[in-house]
TORLUMKOL-490219 format. One record per residue (C-alpha): residue in one letter; x, y, z. Coordinates in Angstrom, 2 decimals. Example, Ala and Ser with C-alpha at 12.3 -4.5 7.8 and 13.67 -1.06 7.14 Angstrom:
<atoms>
+------+---------+---------+---------+
: code :       u :       v :       w :
+------+---------+---------+---------+
:    a :   12.30 :   -4.50 :    7.80 :
:    s :   13.67 :   -1.06 :    7.14 :
+------+---------+---------+---------+
</atoms>
This chain:
<atoms>
+------+---------+---------+---------+
: code :       u :       v :       w :
+------+---------+---------+---------+
:    x :  -13.06 :    1.35 :   -5.19 :
:    x :  -13.45 :    4.59 :   -3.31 :
:    x :  -15.02 :    6.98 :   -5.80 :
:    x :  -14.11 :   10.08 :   -3.78 :
:    x :  -10.41 :   10.13 :   -4.66 :
:    x :   -8.70 :   10.59 :   -8.00 :
:    x :   -6.34 :    7.95 :   -9.31 :
:    x :   -2.93 :    8.81 :  -10.74 :
:    x :   -0.73 :    6.29 :  -12.48 :
:    x :    3.04 :    6.64 :  -12.18 :
:    x :    5.43 :    4.80 :  -14.44 :
:    x :    8.88 :    3.84 :  -13.22 :
:    x :   10.37 :    6.70 :  -15.25 :
:    x :    8.17 :    9.16 :  -13.30 :
:    x :    9.99 :    8.31 :  -10.06 :
:    x :   12.98 :   10.59 :   -9.54 :
:    x :   14.23 :    9.02 :   -6.30 :
:    x :   13.22 :    7.10 :   -3.19 :
:    x :   14.60 :    7.93 :    0.26 :
:    x :   14.17 :    5.87 :    3.41 :
:    x :   14.96 :    7.62 :    6.69 :
:    x :   14.28 :    7.38 :   10.39 :
:    x :   14.03 :   11.04 :   11.39 :
:    x :   15.93 :   12.24 :   14.44 :
:    x :   13.82 :   11.73 :   17.54 :
:    x :   11.66 :    9.06 :   15.85 :
:    x :   11.80 :    5.26 :   15.95 :
:    x :   10.09 :    4.36 :   12.69 :
:    x :   10.94 :    4.64 :    9.02 :
:    x :    9.54 :    7.27 :    6.69 :
:    x :    9.72 :    6.55 :    2.97 :
:    x :    9.81 :    9.54 :    0.65 :
:    x :    8.99 :    8.98 :   -3.01 :
:    x :    9.97 :   11.85 :   -5.27 :
:    x :    7.95 :   12.00 :   -8.47 :
:    x :    8.33 :   14.54 :  -11.25 :
:    x :    5.23 :   16.40 :  -10.00 :
:    x :    5.09 :   15.73 :   -6.25 :
:    x :    6.65 :   14.07 :   -3.21 :
:    x :    4.76 :   11.64 :   -1.00 :
:    x :    5.82 :   10.44 :    2.45 :
:    x :    4.72 :    7.03 :    3.74 :
:    x :    4.97 :    5.86 :    7.33 :
:    x :    6.58 :    2.53 :    8.17 :
:    x :    3.26 :    0.74 :    8.76 :
:    x :    2.10 :    1.68 :    5.26 :
:    x :    5.37 :    0.56 :    3.69 :
:    x :    5.10 :   -2.74 :    5.59 :
:    x :    1.59 :   -3.26 :    4.20 :
:    x :    2.79 :   -2.59 :    0.66 :
:    x :    5.63 :   -5.08 :    1.13 :
:    x :    3.20 :   -7.68 :    2.51 :
:    x :    0.89 :   -7.26 :   -0.50 :
:    x :    3.84 :   -7.49 :   -2.89 :
:    x :    5.29 :  -10.62 :   -1.28 :
:    x :    1.85 :  -12.27 :   -0.98 :
:    x :    1.35 :  -12.00 :   -4.74 :
:    x :    4.87 :  -12.32 :   -6.20 :
:    x :    5.93 :  -15.29 :   -4.07 :
:    x :    2.68 :  -17.24 :   -4.56 :
:    x :    2.33 :  -19.52 :   -7.60 :
:    x :   -1.27 :  -18.52 :   -8.41 :
:    x :   -2.32 :  -15.49 :   -6.36 :
:    x :   -3.13 :  -12.41 :   -8.47 :
:    x :   -4.69 :   -9.97 :   -6.00 :
:    x :   -4.79 :   -9.00 :   -2.37 :
:    x :   -6.65 :   -6.14 :   -0.68 :
:    x :   -5.62 :   -4.54 :    2.60 :
:    x :   -8.08 :   -2.22 :    4.34 :
:    x :   -7.71 :    0.29 :    7.14 :
:    x :   -8.59 :   -1.24 :   10.50 :
:    x :   -8.38 :    0.26 :   13.99 :
:    x :   -6.93 :   -2.26 :   16.44 :
:    x :   -7.30 :   -1.95 :   20.19 :
:    x :   -4.32 :   -2.33 :   22.53 :
:    x :   -5.57 :   -5.75 :   23.58 :
:    x :   -5.40 :   -7.02 :   19.97 :
:    x :   -2.33 :   -5.47 :   18.34 :
:    x :    1.29 :   -6.37 :   18.93 :
:    x :    3.43 :   -4.16 :   21.15 :
:    x :    4.89 :   -1.24 :   19.20 :
:    x :    2.36 :   -1.48 :   16.35 :
:    x :    0.21 :    1.50 :   15.36 :
:    x :   -3.46 :    1.52 :   16.30 :
:    x :   -4.49 :    1.97 :   12.67 :
:    x :   -3.25 :   -0.83 :   10.41 :
:    x :   -3.86 :   -2.10 :    6.90 :
:    x :   -5.10 :   -5.70 :    7.22 :
:    x :   -6.48 :   -8.27 :    4.79 :
:    x :  -10.02 :   -7.59 :    3.66 :
:    x :  -12.64 :  -10.32 :    3.61 :
:    x :  -13.16 :  -10.02 :   -0.14 :
:    x :  -12.22 :  -12.87 :   -2.43 :
:    x :   -9.40 :  -12.64 :   -4.93 :
:    x :  -11.95 :  -12.83 :   -7.77 :
:    x :  -13.93 :   -9.90 :   -6.35 :
:    x :  -10.79 :   -7.78 :   -6.12 :
:    x :   -9.65 :   -8.73 :   -9.64 :
:    x :  -13.06 :   -8.03 :  -11.15 :
:    x :  -13.22 :   -4.56 :   -9.60 :
:    x :   -9.71 :   -3.42 :  -10.44 :
:    x :   -9.23 :   -5.08 :  -13.83 :
:    x :  -11.83 :   -2.63 :  -15.17 :
:    x :   -9.56 :    0.23 :  -14.10 :
:    x :   -6.45 :   -1.21 :  -15.70 :
:    x :   -8.22 :   -2.25 :  -18.91 :
:    x :   -9.70 :    1.23 :  -19.39 :
:    x :   -6.44 :    3.13 :  -18.83 :
:    x :   -4.01 :    0.85 :  -20.72 :
:    x :   -1.30 :    1.22 :  -18.07 :
+------+---------+---------+---------+
</atoms>
């Protein structure tokens, strides 16, 4: 875990609304999440990574963790229309990920 950033937990009841929009003059989705204390805006590539992580775990009969890490992809590697910076699967095992993050969830009771 990156120790330089603070972690905030949001319950479903903390989310006021979610808005998806492709702004005028743009080609890609922006997702706005309105919380009681702040609003965050996610770009389409980030939303796609979140959806991939969700589907990888929920649709798999045994998988319990996945980790996606920021990776810079050159034009010769990435698909046409994809951003240079992407969130891609890390090389860590599921057990490594679970061991690291279970400590966080067990200590906060969320």
